[in-house]
mmCIF file as Biopython writes it, N, C-alpha, C and O atoms, coordinates in Angstrom:
data_model
#
loop_
_atom_site.group_PDB
_atom_site.id
_atom_site.type_symbol
_atom_site.label_atom_id
_atom_site.label_alt_id
_atom_site.label_comp_id
_atom_site.label_asym_id
_atom_site.label_entity_id
_atom_site.label_seq_id
_atom_site.pdbx_PDB_ins_code
_atom_site.Cartn_x
_atom_site.Cartn_y
_atom_site.Cartn_z
_atom_site.occupancy
_atom_site.B_iso_or_equiv
_atom_site.auth_seq_id
_atom_site.auth_asym_id
_atom_site.pdbx_PDB_model_num
ATOM 1   N N  . MET A ? 1  ? -140.147 -89.220 49.303 1.0 0.0 1  A 1 
ATOM 2   C CA . MET A ? 1  ? -139.387 -88.017 49.581 1.0 0.0 1  A 1 
ATOM 3   C C  . MET A ? 1  ? -137.997 -88.177 48.965 1.0 0.0 1  A 1 
ATOM 4   O O  . MET A ? 1  ? -137.368 -89.225 49.109 1.0 0.0 1  A 1 
ATOM 5   N N  . ALA A ? 2  ? -137.529 -87.155 48.293 1.0 0.0 2  A 1 
ATOM 6   C CA . ALA A ? 2  ? -136.245 -87.204 47.586 1.0 0.0 2  A 1 
ATOM 7   C C  . ALA A ? 2  ? -135.107 -86.731 48.485 1.0 0.0 2  A 1 
ATOM 8   O O  . ALA A ? 2  ? -135.322 -86.040 49.480 1.0 0.0 2  A 1 
ATOM 9   N N  . GLY A ? 3  ? -133.917 -87.115 48.114 1.0 0.0 3  A 1 
ATOM 10  C CA . GLY A ? 3  ? -132.702 -86.643 48.757 1.0 0.0 3  A 1 
ATOM 11  C C  . GLY A ? 3  ? -131.726 -86.171 47.701 1.0 0.0 3  A 1 
ATOM 12  O O  . GLY A ? 3  ? -131.747 -86.647 46.566 1.0 0.0 3  A 1 
ATOM 13  N N  . ILE A ? 4  ? -130.885 -85.250 48.068 1.0 0.0 4  A 1 
ATOM 14  C CA . ILE A ? 4  ? -129.878 -84.721 47.149 1.0 0.0 4  A 1 
ATOM 15  C C  . ILE A ? 4  ? -128.498 -84.973 47.748 1.0 0.0 4  A 1 
ATOM 16  O O  . ILE A ? 4  ? -128.250 -84.684 48.919 1.0 0.0 4  A 1 
ATOM 17  N N  . TYR A ? 5  ? -127.610 -85.515 46.926 1.0 0.0 5  A 1 
ATOM 18  C CA . TYR A ? 5  ? -126.219 -85.727 47.332 1.0 0.0 5  A 1 
ATOM 19  C C  . TYR A ? 5  ? -125.347 -84.746 46.563 1.0 0.0 5  A 1 
ATOM 20  O O  . TYR A ? 5  ? -125.419 -84.680 45.336 1.0 0.0 5  A 1 
ATOM 21  N N  . ILE A ? 6  ? -124.524 -83.983 47.276 1.0 0.0 6  A 1 
ATOM 22  C CA . ILE A ? 6  ? -123.607 -83.033 46.658 1.0 0.0 6  A 1 
ATOM 23  C C  . ILE A ? 6  ? -122.185 -83.465 46.998 1.0 0.0 6  A 1 
ATOM 24  O O  . ILE A ? 6  ? -121.771 -83.462 48.157 1.0 0.0 6  A 1 
ATOM 25  N N  . HIS A ? 7  ? -121.455 -83.834 45.955 1.0 0.0 7  A 1 
ATOM 26  C CA . HIS A ? 7  ? -120.083 -84.326 46.140 1.0 0.0 7  A 1 
ATOM 27  C C  . HIS A ? 7  ? -119.131 -83.138 46.291 1.0 0.0 7  A 1 
ATOM 28  O O  . HIS A ? 7  ? -118.997 -82.318 45.384 1.0 0.0 7  A 1 
ATOM 29  N N  . ILE A ? 8  ? -118.486 -83.061 47.427 1.0 0.0 8  A 1 
ATOM 30  C CA . ILE A ? 8  ? -117.482 -82.031 47.696 1.0 0.0 8  A 1 
ATOM 31  C C  . ILE A ? 8  ? -116.115 -82.721 47.654 1.0 0.0 8  A 1 
ATOM 32  O O  . ILE A ? 8  ? -115.788 -83.483 48.564 1.0 0.0 8  A 1 
ATOM 33  N N  . PRO A ? 9  ? -115.310 -82.469 46.613 1.0 0.0 9  A 1 
ATOM 34  C CA . PRO A ? 9  ? -114.086 -83.254 46.401 1.0 0.0 9  A 1 
ATOM 35  C C  . PRO A ? 9  ? -112.844 -82.738 47.126 1.0 0.0 9  A 1 
ATOM 36  O O  . PRO A ? 9  ? -111.726 -83.092 46.750 1.0 0.0 9  A 1 
ATOM 37  N N  . PHE A ? 10 ? -113.014 -81.922 48.140 1.0 0.0 10 A 1 
ATOM 38  C CA . PHE A ? 10 ? -111.852 -81.339 48.823 1.0 0.0 10 A 1 
ATOM 39  C C  . PHE A ? 10 ? -111.603 -82.047 50.146 1.0 0.0 10 A 1 
ATOM 40  O O  . PHE A ? 10 ? -112.526 -82.280 50.927 1.0 0.0 10 A 1 
ATOM 41  N N  . CYS A ? 11 ? -110.341 -82.384 50.385 1.0 0.0 11 A 1 
ATOM 42  C CA . CYS A ? 11 ? -109.952 -83.101 51.598 1.0 0.0 11 A 1 
ATOM 43  C C  . CYS A ? 11 ? -108.732 -82.439 52.230 1.0 0.0 11 A 1 
ATOM 44  O O  . CYS A ? 11 ? -107.947 -81.772 51.556 1.0 0.0 11 A 1 
ATOM 45  N N  . LYS A ? 12 ? -108.593 -82.639 53.532 1.0 0.0 12 A 1 
ATOM 46  C CA . LYS A ? 12 ? -107.393 -82.149 54.216 1.0 0.0 12 A 1 
ATOM 47  C C  . LYS A ? 12 ? -106.174 -82.984 53.843 1.0 0.0 12 A 1 
ATOM 48  O O  . LYS A ? 12 ? -105.069 -82.464 53.694 1.0 0.0 12 A 1 
ATOM 49  N N  . LYS A ? 13 ? -106.397 -84.295 53.694 1.0 0.0 13 A 1 
ATOM 50  C CA . LYS A ? 13 ? -105.295 -85.191 53.337 1.0 0.0 13 A 1 
ATOM 51  C C  . LYS A ? 13 ? -105.832 -86.331 52.490 1.0 0.0 13 A 1 
ATOM 52  O O  . LYS A ? 13 ? -107.033 -86.603 52.486 1.0 0.0 13 A 1 
ATOM 53  N N  . ALA A ? 14 ? -104.950 -86.985 51.783 1.0 0.0 14 A 1 
ATOM 54  C CA . ALA A ? 14 ? -105.328 -88.130 50.950 1.0 0.0 14 A 1 
ATOM 55  C C  . ALA A ? 14 ? -105.345 -89.394 51.800 1.0 0.0 14 A 1 
ATOM 56  O O  . ALA A ? 14 ? -104.354 -89.721 52.453 1.0 0.0 14 A 1 
ATOM 57  N N  . CYS A ? 15 ? -106.452 -90.093 51.793 1.0 0.0 15 A 1 
ATOM 58  C CA . CYS A ? 15 ? -106.557 -91.365 52.508 1.0 0.0 15 A 1 
ATOM 59  C C  . CYS A ? 15 ? -106.280 -92.490 51.515 1.0 0.0 15 A 1 
ATOM 60  O O  . CYS A ? 15 ? -106.781 -92.456 50.391 1.0 0.0 15 A 1 
ATOM 61  N N  . THR A ? 16 ? -105.510 -93.460 51.906 1.0 0.0 16 A 1 
ATOM 62  C CA . THR A ? 16 ? -105.103 -94.526 50.996 1.0 0.0 16 A 1 
ATOM 63  C C  . THR A ? 16 ? -106.261 -95.424 50.578 1.0 0.0 16 A 1 
ATOM 64  O O  . THR A ? 16 ? -106.179 -96.079 49.540 1.0 0.0 16 A 1 
ATOM 65  N N  . TYR A ? 17 ? -107.335 -95.471 51.356 1.0 0.0 17 A 1 
ATOM 66  C CA . TYR A ? 17 ? -108.457 -96.354 51.072 1.0 0.0 17 A 1 
ATOM 67  C C  . TYR A ? 17 ? -109.562 -95.700 50.242 1.0 0.0 17 A 1 
ATOM 68  O O  . TYR A ? 17 ? -110.511 -96.378 49.847 1.0 0.0 17 A 1 
ATOM 69  N N  . CYS A ? 18 ? -109.459 -94.421 49.975 1.0 0.0 18 A 1 
ATOM 70  C CA . CYS A ? 18 ? -110.550 -93.675 49.344 1.0 0.0 18 A 1 
ATOM 71  C C  . CYS A ? 18 ? -110.620 -93.919 47.832 1.0 0.0 18 A 1 
ATOM 72  O O  . CYS A ? 18 ? -109.613 -93.850 47.127 1.0 0.0 18 A 1 
ATOM 73  N N  . ASP A ? 19 ? -111.842 -94.209 47.351 1.0 0.0 19 A 1 
ATOM 74  C CA . ASP A ? 19 ? -112.072 -94.408 45.921 1.0 0.0 19 A 1 
ATOM 75  C C  . ASP A ? 19 ? -112.794 -93.224 45.272 1.0 0.0 19 A 1 
ATOM 76  O O  . ASP A ? 19 ? -113.073 -93.254 44.073 1.0 0.0 19 A 1 
ATOM 77  N N  . PHE A ? 20 ? -113.095 -92.193 46.046 1.0 0.0 20 A 1 
ATOM 78  C CA . PHE A ? 20 ? -113.788 -91.021 45.517 1.0 0.0 20 A 1 
ATOM 79  C C  . PHE A ? 20 ? -112.816 -90.100 44.800 1.0 0.0 20 A 1 
ATOM 80  O O  . PHE A ? 20 ? -111.616 -90.107 45.072 1.0 0.0 20 A 1 
ATOM 81  N N  . HIS A ? 21 ? -113.352 -89.307 43.881 1.0 0.0 21 A 1 
ATOM 82  C CA . HIS A ? 21 ? -112.556 -88.242 43.271 1.0 0.0 21 A 1 
ATOM 83  C C  . HIS A ? 21 ? -112.336 -87.177 44.341 1.0 0.0 21 A 1 
ATOM 84  O O  . HIS A ? 21 ? -113.293 -86.733 44.975 1.0 0.0 21 A 1 
ATOM 85  N N  . PHE A ? 22 ? -111.089 -86.764 44.548 1.0 0.0 22 A 1 
ATOM 86  C CA . PHE A ? 22 ? -110.805 -85.748 45.556 1.0 0.0 22 A 1 
ATOM 87  C C  . PHE A ? 22 ? -109.525 -85.012 45.204 1.0 0.0 22 A 1 
ATOM 88  O O  . PHE A ? 22 ? -108.763 -85.431 44.333 1.0 0.0 22 A 1 
ATOM 89  N N  . THR A ? 23 ? -109.310 -83.909 45.900 1.0 0.0 23 A 1 
ATOM 90  C CA . THR A ? 23 ? -108.065 -83.164 45.813 1.0 0.0 23 A 1 
ATOM 91  C C  . THR A ? 23 ? -107.767 -82.576 47.183 1.0 0.0 23 A 1 
ATOM 92  O O  . THR A ? 23 ? -108.683 -82.286 47.952 1.0 0.0 23 A 1 
ATOM 93  N N  . THR A ? 24 ? -106.502 -82.401 47.484 1.0 0.0 24 A 1 
ATOM 94  C CA . THR A ? 24 ? -106.116 -81.766 48.745 1.0 0.0 24 A 1 
ATOM 95  C C  . THR A ? 24 ? -105.804 -80.282 48.535 1.0 0.0 24 A 1 
ATOM 96  O O  . THR A ? 24 ? -105.397 -79.594 49.471 1.0 0.0 24 A 1 
ATOM 97  N N  . SER A ? 25 ? -105.990 -79.799 47.329 1.0 0.0 25 A 1 
ATOM 98  C CA . SER A ? 25 ? -105.756 -78.398 47.009 1.0 0.0 25 A 1 
ATOM 99  C C  . SER A ? 25 ? -107.088 -77.657 46.916 1.0 0.0 25 A 1 
ATOM 100 O O  . SER A ? 25 ? -108.034 -78.147 46.299 1.0 0.0 25 A 1 
ATOM 101 N N  . LEU A ? 26 ? -107.158 -76.495 47.520 1.0 0.0 26 A 1 
ATOM 102 C CA . LEU A ? 26 ? -108.361 -75.666 47.430 1.0 0.0 26 A 1 
ATOM 103 C C  . LEU A ? 26 ? -108.240 -74.619 46.326 1.0 0.0 26 A 1 
ATOM 104 O O  . LEU A ? 26 ? -109.016 -73.664 46.280 1.0 0.0 26 A 1 
ATOM 105 N N  . LYS A ? 27 ? -107.273 -74.802 45.447 1.0 0.0 27 A 1 
ATOM 106 C CA . LYS A ? 27 ? -106.998 -73.824 44.392 1.0 0.0 27 A 1 
ATOM 107 C C  . LYS A ? 27 ? -108.241 -73.510 43.551 1.0 0.0 27 A 1 
ATOM 108 O O  . LYS A ? 27 ? -108.460 -72.357 43.180 1.0 0.0 27 A 1 
ATOM 109 N N  . TYR A ? 28 ? -109.042 -74.514 43.254 1.0 0.0 28 A 1 
ATOM 110 C CA . TYR A ? 28 ? -110.213 -74.327 42.401 1.0 0.0 28 A 1 
ATOM 111 C C  . TYR A ? 28 ? -111.529 -74.439 43.172 1.0 0.0 28 A 1 
ATOM 112 O O  . TYR A ? 28 ? -112.554 -74.797 42.593 1.0 0.0 28 A 1 
ATOM 113 N N  . ALA A ? 29 ? -111.511 -74.143 44.448 1.0 0.0 29 A 1 
ATOM 114 C CA . ALA A ? 29 ? -112.719 -74.261 45.276 1.0 0.0 29 A 1 
ATOM 115 C C  . ALA A ? 29 ? -113.828 -73.351 44.769 1.0 0.0 29 A 1 
ATOM 116 O O  . ALA A ? 29 ? -114.982 -73.772 44.698 1.0 0.0 29 A 1 
ATOM 117 N N  . GLU A ? 30 ? -113.507 -72.131 44.421 1.0 0.0 30 A 1 
ATOM 118 C CA . GLU A ? 30 ? -114.530 -71.201 43.949 1.0 0.0 30 A 1 
ATOM 119 C C  . GLU A ? 30 ? -115.147 -71.682 42.631 1.0 0.0 30 A 1 
ATOM 120 O O  . GLU A ? 30 ? -116.366 -71.662 42.464 1.0 0.0 30 A 1 
ATOM 121 N N  . GLU A ? 31 ? -114.296 -72.109 41.708 1.0 0.0 31 A 1 
ATOM 122 C CA . GLU A ? 31 ? -114.799 -72.594 40.427 1.0 0.0 31 A 1 
ATOM 123 C C  . GLU A ? 31 ? -115.665 -73.843 40.600 1.0 0.0 31 A 1 
ATOM 124 O O  . GLU A ? 31 ? -116.697 -73.985 39.944 1.0 0.0 31 A 1 
ATOM 125 N N  . MET A ? 32 ? -115.243 -74.739 41.480 1.0 0.0 32 A 1 
ATOM 126 C CA . MET A ? 32 ? -115.992 -75.973 41.702 1.0 0.0 32 A 1 
ATOM 127 C C  . MET A ? 32 ? -117.346 -75.680 42.344 1.0 0.0 32 A 1 
ATOM 128 O O  . MET A ? 32 ? -118.360 -76.233 41.919 1.0 0.0 32 A 1 
ATOM 129 N N  . THR A ? 33 ? -117.376 -74.831 43.344 1.0 0.0 33 A 1 
ATOM 130 C CA . THR A ? 33 ? -118.652 -74.527 43.988 1.0 0.0 33 A 1 
ATOM 131 C C  . THR A ? 33 ? -119.574 -73.758 43.037 1.0 0.0 33 A 1 
ATOM 132 O O  . THR A ? 33 ? -120.790 -73.950 43.068 1.0 0.0 33 A 1 
ATOM 133 N N  . ASP A ? 34 ? -119.014 -72.900 42.202 1.0 0.0 34 A 1 
ATOM 134 C CA . ASP A ? 34 ? -119.830 -72.222 41.181 1.0 0.0 34 A 1 
ATOM 135 C C  . ASP A ? 34 ? -120.443 -73.236 40.219 1.0 0.0 34 A 1 
ATOM 136 O O  . ASP A ? 34 ? -121.613 -73.123 39.855 1.0 0.0 34 A 1 
ATOM 137 N N  . ALA A ? 35 ? -119.650 -74.226 39.810 1.0 0.0 35 A 1 
ATOM 138 C CA . ALA A ? 35 ? -120.140 -75.266 38.892 1.0 0.0 35 A 1 
ATOM 139 C C  . ALA A ? 35 ? -121.230 -76.107 39.548 1.0 0.0 35 A 1 
ATOM 140 O O  . ALA A ? 35 ? -122.212 -76.460 38.894 1.0 0.0 35 A 1 
ATOM 141 N N  . ILE A ? 36 ? -121.075 -76.429 40.813 1.0 0.0 36 A 1 
ATOM 142 C CA . ILE A ? 36 ? -122.100 -77.200 41.533 1.0 0.0 36 A 1 
ATOM 143 C C  . ILE A ? 36 ? -123.398 -76.407 41.583 1.0 0.0 36 A 1 
ATOM 144 O O  . ILE A ? 36 ? -124.472 -76.967 41.364 1.0 0.0 36 A 1 
ATOM 145 N N  . CYS A ? 37 ? -123.315 -75.121 41.867 1.0 0.0 37 A 1 
ATOM 146 C CA . CYS A ? 37 ? -124.518 -74.270 41.917 1.0 0.0 37 A 1 
ATOM 147 C C  . CYS A ? 37 ? -125.190 -74.191 40.548 1.0 0.0 37 A 1 
ATOM 148 O O  . CYS A ? 37 ? -126.416 -74.247 40.458 1.0 0.0 37 A 1 
ATOM 149 N N  . LYS A ? 38 ? -124.407 -74.064 39.496 1.0 0.0 38 A 1 
ATOM 150 C CA . LYS A ? 38 ? -124.972 -74.025 38.142 1.0 0.0 38 A 1 
ATOM 151 C C  . LYS A ? 38 ? -125.671 -75.337 37.808 1.0 0.0 38 A 1 
ATOM 152 O O  . LYS A ? 38 ? -126.742 -75.335 37.202 1.0 0.0 38 A 1 
ATOM 153 N N  . GLU A ? 39 ? -125.068 -76.457 38.201 1.0 0.0 39 A 1 
ATOM 154 C CA . GLU A ? 39 ? -125.687 -77.758 37.936 1.0 0.0 39 A 1 
ATOM 155 C C  . GLU A ? 39 ? -127.002 -77.902 38.692 1.0 0.0 39 A 1 
ATOM 156 O O  . GLU A ? 39 ? -127.971 -78.436 38.152 1.0 0.0 39 A 1 
ATOM 157 N N  . LEU A ? 40 ? -127.046 -77.433 39.931 1.0 0.0 40 A 1 
ATOM 158 C CA . LEU A ? 40 ? -128.295 -77.487 40.696 1.0 0.0 40 A 1 
ATOM 159 C C  . LEU A ? 40 ? -129.404 -76.701 39.993 1.0 0.0 40 A 1 
ATOM 160 O O  . LEU A ? 40 ? -130.548 -77.151 39.937 1.0 0.0 40 A 1 
ATOM 161 N N  . ILE A ? 41 ? -129.063 -75.539 39.465 1.0 0.0 41 A 1 
ATOM 162 C CA . ILE A ? 41 ? -130.040 -74.722 38.751 1.0 0.0 41 A 1 
ATOM 163 C C  . ILE A ? 41 ? -130.501 -75.430 37.476 1.0 0.0 41 A 1 
ATOM 164 O O  . ILE A ? 41 ? -131.694 -75.448 37.169 1.0 0.0 41 A 1 
ATOM 165 N N  . LEU A ? 42 ? -129.558 -76.012 36.737 1.0 0.0 42 A 1 
ATOM 166 C CA . LEU A ? 42 ? -129.903 -76.703 35.492 1.0 0.0 42 A 1 
ATOM 167 C C  . LEU A ? 42 ? -130.807 -77.922 35.718 1.0 0.0 42 A 1 
ATOM 168 O O  . LEU A ? 42 ? -131.641 -78.253 34.875 1.0 0.0 42 A 1 
ATOM 169 N N  . LYS A ? 43 ? -130.627 -78.578 36.859 1.0 0.0 43 A 1 
ATOM 170 C CA . LYS A ? 43 ? -131.356 -79.825 37.113 1.0 0.0 43 A 1 
ATOM 171 C C  . LYS A ? 43 ? -132.489 -79.679 38.124 1.0 0.0 43 A 1 
ATOM 172 O O  . LYS A ? 43 ? -133.027 -80.681 38.595 1.0 0.0 43 A 1 
ATOM 173 N N  . LYS A ? 44 ? -132.855 -78.454 38.461 1.0 0.0 44 A 1 
ATOM 174 C CA . LYS A ? 44 ? -133.845 -78.235 39.518 1.0 0.0 44 A 1 
ATOM 175 C C  . LYS A ? 44 ? -135.210 -78.844 39.218 1.0 0.0 44 A 1 
ATOM 176 O O  . LYS A ? 44 ? -135.952 -79.152 40.150 1.0 0.0 44 A 1 
ATOM 177 N N  . ASN A ? 45 ? -135.558 -79.023 37.968 1.0 0.0 45 A 1 
ATOM 178 C CA . ASN A ? 45 ? -136.870 -79.566 37.622 1.0 0.0 45 A 1 
ATOM 179 C C  . ASN A ? 45 ? -136.897 -81.086 37.537 1.0 0.0 45 A 1 
ATOM 180 O O  . ASN A ? 45 ? -137.950 -81.665 37.267 1.0 0.0 45 A 1 
ATOM 181 N N  . ARG A ? 46 ? -135.783 -81.733 37.757 1.0 0.0 46 A 1 
ATOM 182 C CA . ARG A ? 46 ? -135.742 -83.207 37.686 1.0 0.0 46 A 1 
ATOM 183 C C  . ARG A ? 46 ? -136.389 -83.864 38.897 1.0 0.0 46 A 1 
ATOM 184 O O  . ARG A ? 46 ? -136.893 -84.984 38.806 1.0 0.0 46 A 1 
ATOM 185 N N  . ILE A ? 47 ? -136.376 -83.176 40.019 1.0 0.0 47 A 1 
ATOM 186 C CA . ILE A ? 47 ? -136.986 -83.725 41.232 1.0 0.0 47 A 1 
ATOM 187 C C  . ILE A ? 47 ? -138.374 -83.113 41.362 1.0 0.0 47 A 1 
ATOM 188 O O  . ILE A ? 47 ? -138.525 -81.900 41.507 1.0 0.0 47 A 1 
ATOM 189 N N  . THR A ? 48 ? -139.372 -83.968 41.309 1.0 0.0 48 A 1 
ATOM 190 C CA . THR A ? 48 ? -140.744 -83.476 41.367 1.0 0.0 48 A 1 
ATOM 191 C C  . THR A ? 48 ? -141.374 -83.663 42.748 1.0 0.0 48 A 1 
ATOM 192 O O  . THR A ? 48 ? -142.473 -83.174 43.007 1.0 0.0 48 A 1 
ATOM 193 N N  . GLU A ? 49 ? -140.680 -84.365 43.618 1.0 0.0 49 A 1 
ATOM 194 C CA . GLU A ? 49 ? -141.214 -84.569 44.964 1.0 0.0 49 A 1 
ATOM 195 C C  . GLU A ? 49 ? -140.449 -83.701 45.971 1.0 0.0 49 A 1 
ATOM 196 O O  . GLU A ? 49 ? -139.419 -83.111 45.645 1.0 0.0 49 A 1 
ATOM 197 N N  . GLN A ? 50 ? -140.962 -83.639 47.171 1.0 0.0 50 A 1 
ATOM 198 C CA . GLN A ? 50 ? -140.339 -82.839 48.217 1.0 0.0 50 A 1 
ATOM 199 C C  . GLN A ? 50 ? -138.960 -83.389 48.568 1.0 0.0 50 A 1 
ATOM 200 O O  . GLN A ? 50 ? -138.779 -84.603 48.671 1.0 0.0 50 A 1 
ATOM 201 N N  . VAL A ? 51 ? -137.989 -82.497 48.752 1.0 0.0 51 A 1 
ATOM 202 C CA . VAL A ? 51 ? -136.638 -82.891 49.150 1.0 0.0 51 A 1 
ATOM 203 C C  . VAL A ? 51 ? -136.601 -82.988 50.680 1.0 0.0 51 A 1 
ATOM 204 O O  . VAL A ? 51 ? -136.864 -82.014 51.385 1.0 0.0 51 A 1 
ATOM 205 N N  . GLY A ? 52 ? -136.271 -84.173 51.168 1.0 0.0 52 A 1 
ATOM 206 C CA . GLY A ? 52 ? -136.247 -84.409 52.607 1.0 0.0 52 A 1 
ATOM 207 C C  . GLY A ? 52 ? -134.870 -84.246 53.229 1.0 0.0 52 A 1 
ATOM 208 O O  . GLY A ? 52 ? -134.749 -83.996 54.428 1.0 0.0 52 A 1 
ATOM 209 N N  . SER A ? 53 ? -133.824 -84.389 52.403 1.0 0.0 53 A 1 
ATOM 210 C CA . SER A ? 53 ? -132.472 -84.246 52.946 1.0 0.0 53 A 1 
ATOM 211 C C  . SER A ? 53 ? -131.504 -83.839 51.849 1.0 0.0 53 A 1 
ATOM 212 O O  . SER A ? 53 ? -131.681 -84.157 50.674 1.0 0.0 53 A 1 
ATOM 213 N N  . ILE A ? 54 ? -130.483 -83.128 52.278 1.0 0.0 54 A 1 
ATOM 214 C CA . ILE A ? 54 ? -129.374 -82.763 51.402 1.0 0.0 54 A 1 
ATOM 215 C C  . ILE A ? 54 ? -128.113 -83.251 52.094 1.0 0.0 54 A 1 
ATOM 216 O O  . ILE A ? 54 ? -127.825 -82.869 53.228 1.0 0.0 54 A 1 
ATOM 217 N N  . TYR A ? 55 ? -127.364 -84.101 51.398 1.0 0.0 55 A 1 
ATOM 218 C CA . TYR A ? 55 ? -126.168 -84.707 51.968 1.0 0.0 55 A 1 
ATOM 219 C C  . TYR A ? 55 ? -124.940 -84.161 51.255 1.0 0.0 55 A 1 
ATOM 220 O O  . TYR A ? 55 ? -124.841 -84.224 50.030 1.0 0.0 55 A 1 
ATOM 221 N N  . PHE A ? 56 ? -124.011 -83.626 52.030 1.0 0.0 56 A 1 
ATOM 222 C CA . PHE A ? 56 ? -122.726 -83.174 51.503 1.0 0.0 56 A 1 
ATOM 223 C C  . PHE A ? 56 ? -121.701 -84.238 51.839 1.0 0.0 56 A 1 
ATOM 224 O O  . PHE A ? 56 ? -121.520 -84.573 53.010 1.0 0.0 56 A 1 
ATOM 225 N N  . GLY A ? 57 ? -121.031 -84.773 50.838 1.0 0.0 57 A 1 
ATOM 226 C CA . GLY A ? 57 ? -120.075 -85.831 51.096 1.0 0.0 57 A 1 
ATOM 227 C C  . GLY A ? 57 ? -119.010 -85.908 50.041 1.0 0.0 57 A 1 
ATOM 228 O O  . GLY A ? 57 ? -118.841 -84.998 49.229 1.0 0.0 57 A 1 
ATOM 229 N N  . GLY A ? 58 ? -118.289 -87.019 50.063 1.0 0.0 58 A 1 
ATOM 230 C CA . GLY A ? 58 ? -117.253 -87.271 49.078 1.0 0.0 58 A 1 
ATOM 231 C C  . GLY A ? 58 ? -115.871 -86.985 49.599 1.0 0.0 58 A 1 
ATOM 232 O O  . GLY A ? 58 ? -114.964 -87.805 49.454 1.0 0.0 58 A 1 
ATOM 233 N N  . GLY A ? 59 ? -115.705 -85.857 50.188 1.0 0.0 59 A 1 
ATOM 234 C CA . GLY A ? 59 ? -114.419 -85.447 50.732 1.0 0.0 59 A 1 
ATOM 235 C C  . GLY A ? 59 ? -114.637 -84.984 52.155 1.0 0.0 59 A 1 
ATOM 236 O O  . GLY A ? 59 ? -115.247 -85.683 52.963 1.0 0.0 59 A 1 
ATOM 237 N N  . THR A ? 60 ? -114.136 -83.807 52.453 1.0 0.0 60 A 1 
ATOM 238 C CA . THR A ? 60 ? -114.313 -83.212 53.771 1.0 0.0 60 A 1 
ATOM 239 C C  . THR A ? 60 ? -114.923 -81.827 53.552 1.0 0.0 60 A 1 
ATOM 240 O O  . THR A ? 60 ? -114.189 -80.841 53.484 1.0 0.0 60 A 1 
ATOM 241 N N  . PRO A ? 61 ? -116.250 -81.734 53.441 1.0 0.0 61 A 1 
ATOM 242 C CA . PRO A ? 61 ? -116.878 -80.454 53.149 1.0 0.0 61 A 1 
ATOM 243 C C  . PRO A ? 61 ? -116.490 -79.341 54.111 1.0 0.0 61 A 1 
ATOM 244 O O  . PRO A ? 61 ? -116.513 -78.167 53.742 1.0 0.0 61 A 1 
ATOM 245 N N  . SER A ? 62 ? -116.136 -79.697 55.331 1.0 0.0 62 A 1 
ATOM 246 C CA . SER A ? 62 ? -115.788 -78.676 56.322 1.0 0.0 62 A 1 
ATOM 247 C C  . SER A ? 62 ? -114.487 -77.942 56.018 1.0 0.0 62 A 1 
ATOM 248 O O  . SER A ? 62 ? -114.175 -76.956 56.687 1.0 0.0 62 A 1 
ATOM 249 N N  . VAL A ? 63 ? -113.720 -78.394 55.029 1.0 0.0 63 A 1 
ATOM 250 C CA . VAL A ? 63 ? -112.511 -77.641 54.655 1.0 0.0 63 A 1 
ATOM 251 C C  . VAL A ? 63 ? -112.860 -76.386 53.862 1.0 0.0 63 A 1 
ATOM 252 O O  . VAL A ? 63 ? -112.039 -75.476 53.747 1.0 0.0 63 A 1 
ATOM 253 N N  . LEU A ? 64 ? -114.082 -76.332 53.311 1.0 0.0 64 A 1 
ATOM 254 C CA . LEU A ? 64 ? -114.509 -75.147 52.599 1.0 0.0 64 A 1 
ATOM 255 C C  . LEU A ? 64 ? -114.920 -74.056 53.574 1.0 0.0 64 A 1 
ATOM 256 O O  . LEU A ? 64 ? -115.480 -74.346 54.631 1.0 0.0 64 A 1 
ATOM 257 N N  . SER A ? 65 ? -114.650 -72.826 53.233 1.0 0.0 65 A 1 
ATOM 258 C CA . SER A ? 65 ? -115.103 -71.720 54.080 1.0 0.0 65 A 1 
ATOM 259 C C  . SER A ? 65 ? -116.599 -71.529 53.878 1.0 0.0 65 A 1 
ATOM 260 O O  . SER A ? 65 ? -117.152 -71.956 52.864 1.0 0.0 65 A 1 
ATOM 261 N N  . SER A ? 66 ? -117.245 -70.896 54.831 1.0 0.0 66 A 1 
ATOM 262 C CA . SER A ? 66 ? -118.705 -70.785 54.814 1.0 0.0 66 A 1 
ATOM 263 C C  . SER A ? 66 ? -119.286 -70.129 53.553 1.0 0.0 66 A 1 
ATOM 264 O O  . SER A ? 66 ? -120.369 -70.538 53.133 1.0 0.0 66 A 1 
ATOM 265 N N  . PRO A ? 67 ? -118.638 -69.138 52.923 1.0 0.0 67 A 1 
ATOM 266 C CA . PRO A ? 67 ? -119.243 -68.589 51.700 1.0 0.0 67 A 1 
ATOM 267 C C  . PRO A ? 67 ? -119.393 -69.629 50.588 1.0 0.0 67 A 1 
ATOM 268 O O  . PRO A ? 67 ? -120.322 -69.541 49.785 1.0 0.0 67 A 1 
ATOM 269 N N  . TYR A ? 68 ? -118.501 -70.601 50.533 1.0 0.0 68 A 1 
ATOM 270 C CA . TYR A ? 68 ? -118.593 -71.640 49.502 1.0 0.0 68 A 1 
ATOM 271 C C  . TYR A ? 68 ? -119.695 -72.635 49.797 1.0 0.0 68 A 1 
ATOM 272 O O  . TYR A ? 68 ? -120.307 -73.177 48.876 1.0 0.0 68 A 1 
ATOM 273 N N  . LEU A ? 69 ? -119.954 -72.882 51.071 1.0 0.0 69 A 1 
ATOM 274 C CA . LEU A ? 69 ? -121.039 -73.805 51.432 1.0 0.0 69 A 1 
ATOM 275 C C  . LEU A ? 69 ? -122.362 -73.122 51.276 1.0 0.0 69 A 1 
ATOM 276 O O  . LEU A ? 69 ? -123.403 -73.727 51.531 1.0 0.0 69 A 1 
#
């Protein structure tokens, strides 16, 4: 069973220990989420097995408003 990881690079604050790509600005949230959706469409045929989980991580996905998620 496959899993999908979606990196959401938006955070409320910068943590000194974090090694992930992130930003504390939501200025480009719409553009970033549009790009993520386009990438999912482009790569949809790469996974040939059933998807068992989708993980949102990297930053703080909850900073995005529901239309972006």
